[in-house]
C-alpha positions as CSV (number, residue, x, y, z in Angstrom):
1,M,161.3,90.3,97.0
2,A,162.8,93.7,96.6
3,S,162.2,95.4,93.3
4,E,162.8,98.7,91.6
5,S,161.0,100.5,88.8
6,G,162.3,104.0,89.2
7,G,158.8,105.4,89.3
8,K,158.0,104.0,85.8
9,T,154.7,102.3,85.1
10,R,156.0,100.6,82.0
11,L,159.4,99.0,81.4
12,E,160.8,98.9,77.8
13,T,163.8,96.4,77.9
14,W,164.9,93.2,79.4
15,K,167.5,95.1,81.3
16,E,164.8,97.2,83.0
17,V,162.8,94.1,83.8
18,A,165.8,92.4,85.3
19,A,166.6,95.5,87.4
20,F,163.0,95.6,88.7
21,F,163.5,92.1,90.2
22,R,167.2,92.7,91.0
23,K,168.1,89.6,88.9
24,D,170.1,89.1,85.7
25,E,168.4,89.1,82.3
26,R,168.8,85.3,81.9
27,T,166.8,84.7,85.0
28,V,163.8,86.9,84.0
29,K,163.8,85.5,80.5
30,R,163.6,82.0,82.0
31,W,160.8,83.2,84.3
32,E,158.9,84.3,81.2
33,A,159.4,81.0,79.4
34,E,158.8,78.7,82.4
35,R,156.7,80.6,84.9
36,G,154.5,83.0,82.9
37,L,156.2,86.2,83.8
38,P,154.0,88.8,82.1
39,I,156.0,90.2,79.2
40,H,154.4,91.8,76.1
41,R,155.8,92.1,72.6
42,L,155.2,94.9,70.2
43,P,153.7,94.1,66.8
44,G,156.2,93.1,64.1
45,G,157.5,89.8,65.4
46,A,160.9,91.0,66.7
47,R,161.4,89.1,70.0
48,S,163.7,91.8,71.3
49,R,160.9,94.5,71.2
50,I,159.3,93.9,74.6
51,F,157.6,95.8,77.3
52,A,156.3,95.0,80.8
53,V,153.6,96.8,82.9
54,V,154.9,97.4,86.4
55,S,151.5,96.6,88.0
56,E,151.5,93.2,86.3
57,L,155.0,92.4,87.4
58,E,154.0,93.3,91.0
59,A,150.9,91.1,90.8
60,W,153.0,88.2,89.4
61,R,155.7,88.7,92.1
62,D,153.2,89.0,95.0
63,G,151.2,85.9,94.4
64,A,149.5,85.5,91.0
65,E,149.1,81.8,90.3
66,P,151.1,80.8,87.2
67,G,148.7,80.6,84.3
68,T,146.0,82.9,85.9
69,A,145.0,85.9,83.8
70,I,146.1,89.3,85.0
71,P,144.2,92.4,83.7
72,V,146.1,94.1,80.9
73,P,145.8,97.8,79.9
74,E,143.7,98.5,76.9
75,E,146.7,99.6,74.8
76,S,148.1,96.1,74.8
77,A,145.2,93.7,75.4
78,T,143.1,93.8,72.2
79,E,141.3,91.0,70.4
80,S,143.6,91.5,67.4
81,D,146.7,91.0,69.5
82,P,146.1,88.0,71.8
83,K,149.8,87.6,72.4
84,A,149.6,90.6,74.7
85,W,147.5,88.6,77.2
86,P,149.7,86.7,79.6
87,W,147.7,83.5,79.7
88,A,147.0,83.6,76.0
89,R,150.7,83.5,74.9
90,A,150.9,79.7,75.4
91,L,147.7,79.2,73.4
92,T,148.8,81.4,70.5
93,A,152.1,79.5,70.4
94,A,150.0,76.5,69.5
95,G,148.1,78.3,66.8
96,A,145.0,79.6,68.7
97,I,144.1,83.3,68.2
98,G,141.3,85.7,69.2
99,A,138.0,84.1,70.1
100,V,139.4,80.6,69.5
101,A,142.0,81.3,72.2
102,L,139.3,82.4,74.6
103,A,137.2,79.3,74.0
104,G,140.3,77.1,74.3
105,F,141.3,78.6,77.5
106,A,137.7,78.2,78.9
107,A,137.8,74.6,77.9
108,W,141.2,74.1,79.5
109,L,139.9,75.5,82.7
110,A,136.9,73.2,82.6
111,T,139.3,70.2,82.5
112,G,140.5,71.1,86.0
113,A,144.0,72.0,84.8
114,I,144.1,74.7,87.5
115,A,143.4,72.7,90.6
116,R,142.5,75.8,92.6
117,L,142.1,79.4,92.1
118,Q,143.8,80.5,95.3
119,P,147.6,80.8,94.9
120,P,150.0,79.3,97.4
121,P,151.0,81.6,100.3
122,L,153.5,84.3,99.3
123,N,156.2,82.8,101.5
124,A,155.8,79.4,99.8
125,Q,156.1,81.1,96.4
126,R,159.2,82.9,97.4
127,Q,160.8,79.5,98.5
128,F,159.7,78.1,95.1
129,V,161.3,80.9,93.1
130,A,164.6,80.6,95.1
131,A,164.6,76.9,94.6
132,S,164.1,77.2,90.9
133,D,167.0,79.6,90.6
134,D,169.2,77.2,92.6
135,W,168.1,74.2,90.5
136,A,169.2,76.0,87.3
137,K,172.8,76.4,88.7
138,R,173.3,72.6,88.8
139,T,176.0,72.4,91.4
140,P,176.0,70.0,94.4
141,A,175.5,72.9,96.8
142,S,172.8,74.6,94.8
143,L,170.8,71.4,94.2
144,N,170.9,70.6,97.9
145,R,169.6,74.2,98.6
146,A,166.9,73.7,96.0
147,I,165.7,70.5,97.6
148,G,165.5,72.3,101.0
149,E,163.6,75.3,99.4
150,Y,161.1,73.2,97.5
151,S,160.6,71.2,100.7
152,A,160.0,74.4,102.7
153,A,157.5,75.5,100.1
154,I,155.6,72.2,100.4
155,A,155.7,72.5,104.2
156,L,154.0,75.9,103.9
157,D,151.5,74.5,101.4
158,P,151.1,70.7,101.2
159,N,149.0,71.1,98.0
160,Y,151.6,73.1,96.1
161,A,151.8,71.0,92.9
162,Q,154.5,73.1,91.2
163,A,156.8,72.7,94.2
164,Y,156.4,68.9,94.1
165,A,157.3,69.0,90.4
166,G,160.3,71.2,91.1
167,L,161.4,68.8,93.9
168,A,161.1,65.9,91.5
169,G,163.3,67.7,88.9
170,A,165.9,68.4,91.6
171,Y,166.0,64.7,92.6
172,D,166.4,63.8,88.9
173,L,169.7,65.7,88.8
174,L,171.3,64.4,92.0
175,R,173.0,61.4,90.4
176,E,174.6,63.5,87.7
177,Y,175.8,66.4,89.8
178,T,176.3,65.0,93.3
179,H,177.4,61.7,94.8
180,V,173.8,60.5,95.6
181,P,173.4,57.1,93.9
182,A,170.8,56.5,91.3
183,A,169.0,53.9,93.4
184,Q,168.2,56.6,95.9
185,A,167.6,59.6,93.7
186,Y,165.2,58.3,91.1
187,P,162.7,56.7,93.4
188,L,162.5,60.0,95.2
189,A,162.0,61.8,91.9
190,R,159.3,59.4,90.9
191,T,157.4,59.8,94.2
192,A,157.5,63.6,94.1
193,A,156.4,63.7,90.4
194,E,153.5,61.4,91.1
195,R,152.4,63.5,94.0
196,A,152.5,66.6,91.8
197,L,150.4,64.9,89.1
198,A,147.9,63.7,91.7
199,L,147.4,67.4,92.6
200,N,147.5,68.7,89.0
201,D,147.7,66.3,86.1
202,H,148.1,69.2,83.7
203,L,151.5,70.2,85.0
204,A,154.1,69.8,82.2
205,A,157.0,70.1,84.6
206,A,155.7,67.1,86.6
207,H,155.3,64.9,83.5
208,A,158.8,65.8,82.3
209,A,160.3,65.0,85.8
210,L,158.5,61.7,85.9
211,A,159.6,60.8,82.4
212,F,163.3,61.6,83.3
213,A,163.1,59.3,86.3
214,E,161.3,56.5,84.5
215,Y,163.9,56.3,81.7
216,W,167.2,56.9,83.5
217,G,166.2,55.4,86.8
218,F,163.8,52.5,85.9
219,W,164.5,51.9,82.2
220,N,160.8,52.3,81.3
221,T,161.4,53.6,77.8
222,D,157.7,53.5,76.7
223,V,156.5,55.2,79.9
224,A,159.2,57.9,79.5
225,K,158.3,58.6,75.9
226,R,154.6,58.9,76.7
227,E,155.3,61.3,79.7
228,F,157.7,63.5,77.7
229,E,155.2,63.8,74.8
230,R,152.5,64.7,77.3
231,A,154.7,67.4,78.9
232,I,155.4,69.0,75.5
233,A,151.8,68.8,74.5
234,L,150.8,70.6,77.7
235,D,153.6,73.2,77.4
236,P,155.6,73.4,74.1
237,R,157.4,76.4,75.5
238,S,159.0,74.5,78.4
239,A,162.7,74.5,77.6
240,T,163.3,71.8,80.2
241,A,160.8,69.4,78.7
242,Q,162.2,70.0,75.2
243,N,165.8,69.6,76.6
244,W,165.1,66.4,78.5
245,Y,163.1,64.9,75.7
246,A,166.0,65.6,73.3
247,T,168.5,63.7,75.6
248,F,166.1,60.8,75.9
249,L,165.8,60.6,72.1
250,S,169.5,60.8,71.7
251,A,170.1,58.0,74.1
252,T,167.6,55.8,72.3
253,G,169.4,56.5,69.0
254,E,167.1,59.1,67.4
255,Q,169.7,61.8,66.8
256,Q,168.0,63.8,64.2
257,E,164.8,64.1,66.2
258,A,166.9,64.9,69.2
259,L,168.5,67.8,67.4
260,I,165.0,69.2,66.6
261,H,164.0,69.2,70.2
262,I,167.4,70.5,71.6
263,D,167.2,73.3,69.1
264,A,163.7,74.1,70.3
265,A,165.0,74.2,73.9
266,Q,167.8,76.5,73.0
267,A,165.4,78.9,71.2
268,L,163.3,79.0,74.4
269,D,166.3,79.5,76.7
270,P,169.3,80.6,74.7
271,A,171.4,81.5,77.8
272,S,171.1,78.1,79.5
273,P,174.5,76.3,79.8
274,A,172.7,73.1,80.5
275,V,170.8,73.2,77.2
276,A,173.9,74.3,75.3
277,S,176.0,71.5,76.8
278,D,173.4,68.8,76.0
279,R,173.2,70.2,72.4
280,G,177.0,69.8,72.1
281,L,176.7,66.1,73.3
282,I,173.9,65.4,70.8
283,L,175.9,66.9,68.0
284,F,178.7,64.5,68.9
285,L,176.3,61.5,68.8
286,A,174.9,62.7,65.5
287,G,178.4,62.6,64.0
288,R,178.9,66.3,63.9
289,D,182.1,66.3,66.0
290,G,183.4,69.7,65.1
291,E,180.2,71.5,65.9
292,G,179.8,69.6,69.1
293,Q,183.4,70.4,70.3
294,A,182.9,74.1,69.4
295,T,179.6,74.3,71.2
296,L,181.0,72.8,74.4
297,E,184.1,75.0,74.3
298,A,181.9,78.0,74.0
299,V,180.0,76.9,77.1
300,E,183.3,76.5,79.0
301,R,184.3,80.0,78.0
302,A,181.0,81.5,79.1
303,Y,180.4,79.3,82.1
304,P,183.8,77.9,83.2
305,D,182.4,76.3,86.3
306,F,179.5,74.4,84.6
307,L,180.2,70.7,85.1
308,S,178.4,69.1,82.2
309,A,180.5,70.8,79.5
310,H,183.8,69.5,81.1
311,V,182.3,66.0,81.5
312,Y,181.1,65.7,77.9
313,L,184.4,67.0,76.5
314,A,186.4,64.6,78.7
315,D,184.3,61.6,77.5
316,Y,184.7,62.7,73.9
317,Y,188.5,63.1,74.1
318,L,188.9,59.8,76.0
319,D,186.8,57.8,73.6
320,R,188.8,59.1,70.6
321,G,192.2,58.5,72.2
322,R,193.0,62.3,72.7
323,F,194.5,61.7,76.1
324,E,196.4,65.1,76.3
325,D,193.0,66.9,75.9
326,Y,191.2,64.4,78.1
327,L,193.3,65.0,81.2
328,P,192.6,68.7,81.9
329,E,188.9,68.3,81.2
330,A,188.6,65.3,83.4
331,R,190.6,67.0,86.1
332,R,188.3,70.1,86.0
333,A,185.2,67.9,86.2
334,A,186.5,66.1,89.2
335,E,187.4,69.4,90.9
336,L,183.9,70.8,90.3
337,S,182.3,67.6,91.7
338,G,184.6,67.3,94.7
339,D,185.9,63.9,93.6
340,D,189.3,63.6,95.3
341,D,189.6,59.9,94.4
342,T,189.3,60.6,90.7
343,L,191.8,63.5,91.0
344,Q,194.3,61.0,92.5
345,T,193.7,58.6,89.7
346,L,194.2,61.3,87.0
347,S,197.4,62.4,88.6
348,A,198.8,58.9,88.5
349,A,197.6,58.3,84.9
350,Q,199.2,61.6,83.8
351,R,202.5,60.7,85.3
352,D,202.5,57.4,83.5
353,F,201.4,59.0,80.3
354,V,204.3,61.5,80.4
355,A,206.8,58.8,81.3
356,H,205.7,55.8,79.3
357,G,203.0,56.8,76.8
358,S,199.4,55.9,76.0
359,A,199.6,52.2,76.8
360,A,200.8,52.9,80.4
361,F,198.3,55.7,80.7
362,L,195.4,53.3,79.9
363,N,196.7,50.5,82.1
364,T,196.8,52.9,85.0
365,L,193.3,54.1,84.3
366,I,192.1,50.5,84.1
367,D,193.8,49.5,87.4
368,R,192.5,52.5,89.3
369,Q,189.0,52.2,87.9
370,L,188.9,48.5,88.8
371,A,190.0,49.3,92.3
372,R,187.2,52.0,92.5
373,F,184.7,49.5,91.2
374,R,185.6,46.9,93.8
375,N,185.2,49.5,96.5
376,G,181.8,50.6,95.2
377,Q,183.1,53.9,94.0
378,A,182.8,53.4,90.2
379,S,180.3,51.7,87.9
380,A,180.9,48.6,85.9
381,Y,180.0,50.7,82.8
382,S,182.9,53.1,83.5
383,V,185.3,50.1,83.7
384,A,183.9,48.8,80.4
385,D,184.4,52.2,78.8
386,V,188.1,52.3,79.6
387,Y,188.6,48.7,78.4
388,A,186.9,49.5,75.2
389,V,189.2,52.5,74.6
390,S,192.1,50.2,75.2
391,G,190.8,47.8,72.6
392,D,190.1,45.0,75.1
393,Q,186.8,43.7,73.7
394,A,186.4,40.7,76.0
395,H,186.7,42.7,79.2
396,A,184.6,45.5,77.8
397,L,181.8,43.1,77.1
398,A,182.2,41.4,80.4
399,F,181.8,44.6,82.4
400,L,178.9,45.7,80.2
401,K,177.1,42.5,81.2
402,I,177.8,43.3,84.8
403,S,176.4,46.8,84.2
404,L,173.3,45.3,82.7
405,D,172.9,42.9,85.7
406,R,173.2,45.9,88.1
407,R,170.8,48.0,86.0
408,E,173.2,50.9,86.0
409,T,172.0,54.3,84.8
410,D,175.1,54.8,82.7
411,L,174.4,51.8,80.5
412,M,171.5,53.8,79.0
413,N,174.2,55.9,77.2
414,A,175.9,52.9,75.6
415,R,174.2,53.1,72.2
416,G,175.9,56.4,71.5
417,N,179.3,55.8,73.1
418,E,182.1,56.0,70.6
419,A,184.3,53.8,72.7
420,F,182.2,50.8,71.8
421,R,182.4,51.4,68.1
422,T,184.6,48.2,67.6
423,L,182.0,46.2,69.5
424,R,178.9,47.2,67.6
425,V,179.2,44.5,65.0
426,G,178.9,41.8,67.6
427,P,175.6,40.2,68.6
428,Q,176.6,40.3,72.3
429,L,176.6,44.1,72.4
430,A,173.3,44.2,70.5
431,S,171.8,41.8,73.0
432,I,173.0,44.0,75.9
433,L,171.6,47.2,74.4
434,S,168.3,45.5,73.7
435,A,168.0,44.4,77.3
436,A,169.0,47.8,78.5
437,M,166.1,49.4,76.6
438,P,163.1,47.3,77.3
439,Q,159.6,48.0,76.4
440,D,157.1,49.3,79.0
441,A,158.2,47.7,82.3
442,S,155.6,49.2,84.5
């Protein structure tokens, strides 16, 4: 990887660190949070006052194993300032300082948390870094690239646990951002995560990826909760683990706890559109509609091509009967995901809305969604959603039952779906939701 320090031995700002790697500031900040990029902070607690030692950045870039100590110059590595030590930052975040941090790190090593002392080959690490950057973009093309790059890293080093964990995380996102079905994506994610944990059981990313697959793919609520909590215990500074745990808690109805963890994720990665979008969704589900809408609109302004913000806003507008606002958001989401069939459906619905009003609009949506369902292009849950918006309780419940029988991933969102608000008083919906969130099914 090319880099540039301008002859300096010490860099004083995030801008200089980003220029060193020829990346943007958001990327290098994420590297610090998720992959141990050696960044030091001056005394006083202001997070913006940072510096980096060029020799350390070069060592990290050229093959230092994440979590392995790199020698620090005397001016920054002192017993009174353990946060200056790269590997000690994670420990001090949990409250360990000074000699306690040293003892804790030694004990951690003794558990076998670092499966080997030799880092993966440099070419494998380069593939891993490229894959992680592509994964963060969350587009169909970038996720496909990420899977290829993680796989290439594994081919170069079959024992590269972090690469297996990254591969699992990429598979986890395929159902949401591509047209790969859940029945294909989540088993692949589970297999890759389990392989990562077989190589290194202390890898937070692997536990988080496994938890994601277990909940959304296999409905194993207890397993998912245990794995998420294990991931955060191993690395409370993982923005991804905090983010995914928050969405899990929100889906299971624990909105206030979800807000705590999504706020933690945003503090760790404030520039992430994925975290901000999920925070907007959780705010909706917590009953804070104005804040949720403002949050998602801010994401759209900053990242107009980021899919999740458009999807969440479209769902919000549809479920509340705001069809004029729904149509442009749904159209943009379909454009970003390359869903031509949905674009045709939206065009027909918009024509009927303009000509005949809301009832005709909903009838067209229902007819089109039913046709897509029969052709295997839409879920039963999506049909139930439109029926619920139209006020047709009987058909909404009927398709929710079909969704349950098919074990559709979307059904795990039903508890927080505003479209079903008129159905919540009925025992039938309660029974469906209870069946969709079983106890440990492993």
